[in-house]
C-alpha positions, 0 to 999 in steps of 0.5 A: 457449333464453332463453325456455325458461329464463324459463318454467322460472323462472316455473314454479318461482316460482309453485310456491314461492309457493303451496307448503303445505310447512313451510320450515326456516331454520337460519341466520337466527336464533341459538339465543338469538334463537330462544328470546327473539325467536321462541318467547317474543317478549315485552318482559316476558320475563326470560330468562337462561342459555340453553344448547343441544346438538344434532348440530352440537356433535358434528360431526353434523346441526343439529337446531335451526331456525326453521320457517314455513308461512304458508298455514295448512295446518299448525297453526302458521304459524311457530316453533322446531323441535327434531329428532332429525335435521337440522332442514332435513330436516323440511321438506315434502313427505313424500318417502317412507314411513320414509325420514327416518332420519338419524344413527346410534347413534353419531352424537351422544349422547342425554340421561340425563333423556330416557332415564329418561322413555322407560324409564318411559313405555315400560315398558322399563328397557333403553331408551337414547336417541340424537341428543338435541337440547336447549335450556335456559334460566332465566326469571322468570314475571310471573303465576301460570302459564306455557304454550306450544303444541307438536305432535309429528311422527314418521317412526314414524307410518304403520306400524301395528306401529311405532305400537303399540310404538315411539316416540321421546321428548321432554320439557319439564322445568320445575324450580323453585327448590326443585329440583322437576321436572315434565314438561310434555309430557303429554296433557290428563290431566296424566300421560300423555306425548305419544308415538307409542304414546299418540297415534295412530289406531285402526289395528287392529294394537295387540295386548292389553297395548299402551299405551293410545292416544288417537286424538282427539289425532292430527292426520293422516298426511302423504301421500307427496309431499304437504305439509306436512312430511316426517314420516309424521304428526303430532299435534294441537297441545297446550298445555304448562301449569304453575302458577308463582310470580311472581318466582321463577326457573325452569329449563326444559329442552326435549329430544327424542331418538331412543329405543331406536334412532337410526332413524325420526326425530322432531321437536317444533314449538313455536309462535312467541310461544306461550311465555307467561310470564304474562297468558294469559286462555285460549281463547275461551269459546264456545257452539260450543266447548262450554266456555260457562257457563250464563246466571246463572253467572259466569267468573273471569278472572285474569291471575295478576299481582296486583302489576301495574296492570290496565285491564279492558275489555268490548267496548272500554269501560273497566270500573271493576275494577282488580285482577288478577281479573274476574268476568264474568256477561255475554257480550262480548269482554273484554280487559285491559292489564297494566303491570308496569313502563315497559318491560313492558306486555302485553295479552290478550283473550277472547270469552265467551259464555253458554249460554241456559238452557232453560225447561221449559214445563208438560206435560199429564197423560197418560191411558191405559187400558193403562198404556203411555205414550209420554212423548215426546208431551209433548216439544212442550209442554215445548219450547214455542217453543224450538228442538228442535235446541238441547235434549235432553228426558229423562224420569225417575221421580224429581226427583233423577234429573231433577236429576242427568240420570241413569236416563232413561226409554225410551218406551213406558213402563209405569207403576209406580204410578197415578197416577205423577209423571214428571219431565222434564228439558230441557237444552242440547246445548251444556252439560248443566249448563244445564237446567230440569225440570218434572213431569206425571202419567201416569194409567191410567184409562178413555179420556179426552180431553186437549182438546175437539173443535172444533164443526162449523160450516156455512153455510146457503145458503137460510137454512132452518136445515138443512145436511149435515155430514161427521161423519168429518171429526172422526176425526183430532182425536178420536183425537189428543185421546184420545192414539191414532193413528187406526188404533188406535181405532174412532169412532162418532157418536150423537144422544144420550149414552145411545146413545154410552155403549152404542154403539147407533144410530150416525149415518151421514155425511154427516148433516143436522142436526135443529137448530142448534146440535145436540149430537153425541156421539162414542164412541172405542174402544181397538181393543187394549182394546175395553172401554176407551172414552170419549165426547165431545161437539161441536156442529153449528152452522148459520150464516145467509148474508147477504141481499143486493140488486142495485142501480144506482149512478150517478156524475157524469162530473166527471174532465174527459173526457166519456167515460162513465168516472169514479171510484167509491167502491164502498163507498157501496153497502154499506148499500144492498145489504143486505136488513137494511141493517146492515153490522155483522159483515160484510166486503165485497169487490168483483170484476169477475166472479162466479167471482172473487167466489165464490172470493174472488180478484182483489178490486178496490180499492173507492175509487177505482175507475174503470169500464172500460165504461158501464154495468158490473156489479161483483160484491160478496161479502158475508161474515160475519166470524164464520162466513165465510158469504157471498152475492154482490150485483150492482151496476150502475155508470152514469155521468151528466153534469150541471152545478152552479155554483161558489159561495163562503162567507166568514167572519171569522177568530177567532184570527188563524191563518187558520182558522175553523169554517164552517157549510157548509150556509149555502151550501145555499140558494145552491147549490140556488137554480137547481137542480131541487127534491129535491136534497141537497148534501154537501161534501168536501175534495178533488174525488176525495173528492167523486167517490168520496163518501168523507170527507164534511166535517161541517157544522161544518167548520174549514178546513185551509188558511189564508185561502182553501181550495177545497172541493167540492160534491156534489149528489145525487138519491137517492144518485145524483150530480147534479153536482160544483162548487167552493166557496171558503172565504174567511176574512177577517182580523180587525183586528190585535190590537195591543198598547196600552200602559197609560197614566197621566194627570195630574189635580189631583183625586185618582183622577179625570181627563179623558181624550182616548181618541183618543190611543190610536188610533195604537197600536190601528191600528198599520200598518193603513189607518185608512180601513178601520177603525172604532174605539170605546172601552168600559167593559166587554168585553161592550159592546165585543163588542156594539158598544154604549155607546161612550165619548165623549172627553174621558172622565172615568174611573169608577175608578182604575185602570180598564180600557178595552176597544177594539172595532175593526171593518173597515168593508169586511169587517165583521170586528170584534174586541174583544181589545184592552184597556188600563188608564188610571190617574190620577196626582196633579199635584205639590203645589208650595209658593209660594216666597218671593222669591229675593233675591240680591246684586248683582254688582260692577256695581251695576245690579240685574242679576246671575247667579242660581242658580234651583235654590236654590228647588228645595227650598222649592218641592218641600217637599223631595219627592225625587220632584219635579224643578223647571225654570224658564221665562220665561213661564207658557206655556213652563212649561205646555208644558215648553219653553224652560227657563231656564238655570241660572245665569240672568241676570235681565232686570229687577229685580224680575222674575217667572219661572215654576217647573214641578215635575214628578213624576219617576215619573209625569210629572205637573206643576204650576207656581208663580211666583217673584219675583227681587229683586237687593239691595245688600250691607248696611252694617256699623259697625266696633265698638270693641275687645271687651275681656275681663277675664282672671281668671288673667291668661294672656292668654286670655278668653271673649268674647260676640261677639254683644254686638257684633251691634247695634253692627255692624248699627246695629239694621237688621232682617233682617241677620245677623252671623257671626264668623270667625277669618280673612278667607278664612273670612268671605269664604267664609262657612265656619267661623263662630265660636260665641259665647262664643268663646275667643281663640286669640291671647294678649292681642289678636286680630283676627277678622272679622264677616260681615254679610248679609241673611237674605232674600238667597239669594246671597252678599251680605255686608259684612266688617269687622274686630273687635279682641278685647282681653284685660285681666288682672284684678288678681292679688290674694290673700285676706288673713288675718282681722283679729282683736281681743279683746272688751274688754267682751263685746259682740263689737264692736270697731273695725277698721282695714281698710286694714292688709291692703292691702299683703297683698292687693296682694301686691306690686302698685303701689298707685298703679295700683289702687283698693281699696274695701271692701263689706259684701256681695259683690254691692255689691263686684261692682256696685260700690255702697255702699263703706265710707266709713271703712275705717280705723275700721270697727266690725263689725256681727256676729261674725265678719263677712265684708267684701269687698275690690274691687281695680280696675285704674285703666286697664282697669277690670278688678277682682277681689273677695276676702273679708276676715274680721273676728273679735272674740275673747272674753277667756279665763275663768281659774280661780286654780289651786292652788299647785304643790308639790314635795318638796325632794328634789334637794339638800334644804334649798335649796328649789329644784326643777324644776316642770312648769308645765303641770300647772296647765293643766287647773285654770286652763282649767276645761274650756275648749278652744281656748285656749293658755297660756303662763307668765311670771315677771311680770305685765308680761311676761305682758301684753306676751307677752314672755319666756315661761318653759317647763317644767321650770322651776326656781323662783327663790324659795320660794314664788314666783308 
């Protein structure tokens, strides 16, 4: 019993697993989830206010559920189900005709909107609805359109009378914010509702006046007991579609109900995920779907979401377009990713194809005698290579009709004018808008031929020029060229045009030609119109057959097995089997039997061909390439055996690659030396080529294998093989083409040098064995190549620079080359100066031996040439060799000592040498001078000292010594900051400086330093005295002066005890001083005025100062006695006293003299004494008064 139960369970499980029935689930999903997660299922969905109503709200069946059918038999795999019955009752299979009828007219209510729609759709205002299942919700679209897929199923299908009259009702009411409502549950025409009465097969039962139905939208009936649903039938899937405004809130109402009565329930299936709130690029645009555009047209893809971010792709490759639309003109898979927000991102793709535009190829004109034309004769011409299954060709009387594709003509067609143009249209069967047109004329005329008829050509076996021709073989071609079937015409053949025109003297067939070529005139008569005929000509051509000879071909048995079997190259008989010997225009094939040759089958590969017996006959078919005429020749193959010795041929290579051109015939004499006369030699790259006599090598042959290559000798006797042997081609290498560096040589003579060329041998030889080589040097390439005029070392160059050419010969192989060259150039030796002796100061140990900086002489030796470097050596030999340079500093070994300087050009390496004497001297003797004094004019303690005035005192007059002066001992010791002369002291009154004494010829620091005292003595600080003046008492301008009366003024407070004052008539005498005035207290001037010079000298220091003293002898004034000054006595008249202005007499007294002052006195004595002068206004004391 347990086994039976298990088996039953297994059977049930298998049955369910392979079920193709729709399953319905009413418990897994809530209605909200069916809307948001099943029907819409989009992260971008903005859904709200979901409400619903069905039987379960009224104590009846639940008409809302989730359906699934994964096998693919049903149009949708899963989705939302709405029914006017229990949703679970919809599940397959179909249990019986018209047995799905649940609910009652009083089960649960209908819907007012559906009632109104049903009354309108079914044209019956009395209709009511029952058992309504409704889902409603609000949504906000993200693009310019929405869509979802659905289909309707009904139990009213299957009964023809019901299909014509009865239908339940469903609708999808879309309402915008303005309150406008549209039913989206309509057929593709946009208006007809989807009802049983509008969508059903042509059942033959619908009477006139029944609703118009569309059988193309019906899917299928459900067989009783069959899947996938319980309803009797269902429609194909539809797409509900509407344009919307993105961002606007819409309300949709999905509703289904029984109409007219509550029996025979219906359902609507909405595909899961198909409710697209945006971003639907639409169905694929495919050629097979019939919705593809033509090549050259474009398709606009539009997401309807211009405010979102877009990424477009073609075949997975990102495109530059970033907007909501994309113009497509190339086939491919296009996809778009649209980002509305971080939480709302979506994508879609579409495959787009384009229909290939046809090409209307040119068509020939059609000509008929009777005016009745089969236009389809031009179909093939118009199609060309295009596939006839892909295109439709129609013919039209006008270009406009052809462009519009209307009023197609039917063949046979009777022309309406002569000639008449016919317009042909070729269009794609996949899109009638993809078309092309062409035109041709139909012409009613005598019978004409559209194409020429091929000539008749025959081969002449005996080459006598005459052959029999079956003229009737041309019948079909002539009828077709005239545009007739063969049965519709009569054909005859004639020897002349006149006979053909009149139809007389027809020729019989077969017919033997009279000449070649010979024209034959064919006459074609229309049987339906015997007066309608045409003539055409073609030629009879007789071609000659190739003339051939039979011959024997001998071959050497060189395959290593002496069995009489070997390889042949049959092609070698080609020129010999021809009588004329010229194979041009002929083809040759080789056969084992004559029958094969006659039928041109089983041709043999001519090379290599191995005979199977010895001898053997081969049949050669010789065919003319143009005419196809052929003849057969017999060739007897005969195998022989002889022996030829191996040889070798040597040559020198010419470009270091192991390849060289050989003259192969150079070996002929060696090969033939021991063979019979009359033989010839040919050379081949392989033994097989030699055996088959193919690919014979040219006499001038370049080996293909470097250094050693074996080629093969074929010795023949009158084209028959005598023997085959080996020949080694040996390429002896050239001496190495080593690089020799250019080299410069040094010389005392500009541009000319003596050169040992053997110094280049090592570079020329490189890694080669010197014993194998002979090296010579030459002035020209031609000499080197010819091996003549070799240069002898040492060699004196003839130009600067100069190219030397090298010849290197291998004395073993005799191979030589002259590829190496190098340049020699002459650089001058340095021009060094003979230096003066390098004198240095002895060190602390007075022994004449000290450390010496030899580089001190570098500049002198090189004359400051920066290109020279200098080194020093103990001996001349060391200097010449540049070895054992002396260190710097260098300690001499004797005094004096001679060493040697080597000056080398740093750029060329050339050098010269000079000798240098080293002398170690003692430090010079320096005398300490007395203090150097300076008289200070301004007595500020600072003066200007001429230091060089001490040089002779310090050096004692010794020649060659130099003296420098320094402010500090350190400066003097280091010989830095020497003072210039004259020098201004920096320490007031007295300053110690230092004198450095050294020899000008001693290079090193060899100096004696002593102190020098600078003393500043002030000059007397005197002043310039006032001029001494006196009056000239006798007008001779001479007077006696007491000069000493100015001493006190001049000394200006100085103590006269410390100073001596003397007077001089000139400044020069005062400065000297010489010629002092002997009697300064009584000196008579020599001129008027006169300047004398006073010298005041410090009695201690001898410092002095000179000042001028002016002597002036003034003349006495010349006065005029003035007139009396008179005044009226107006002030106290009668007292004769008034106030006088004495100066009123001045002008008269001076009488024009200037520079004289006048004073007034009351008495002569007072005037003479210049005392008690009176002033104006002056009141007289008496009247008159003097």
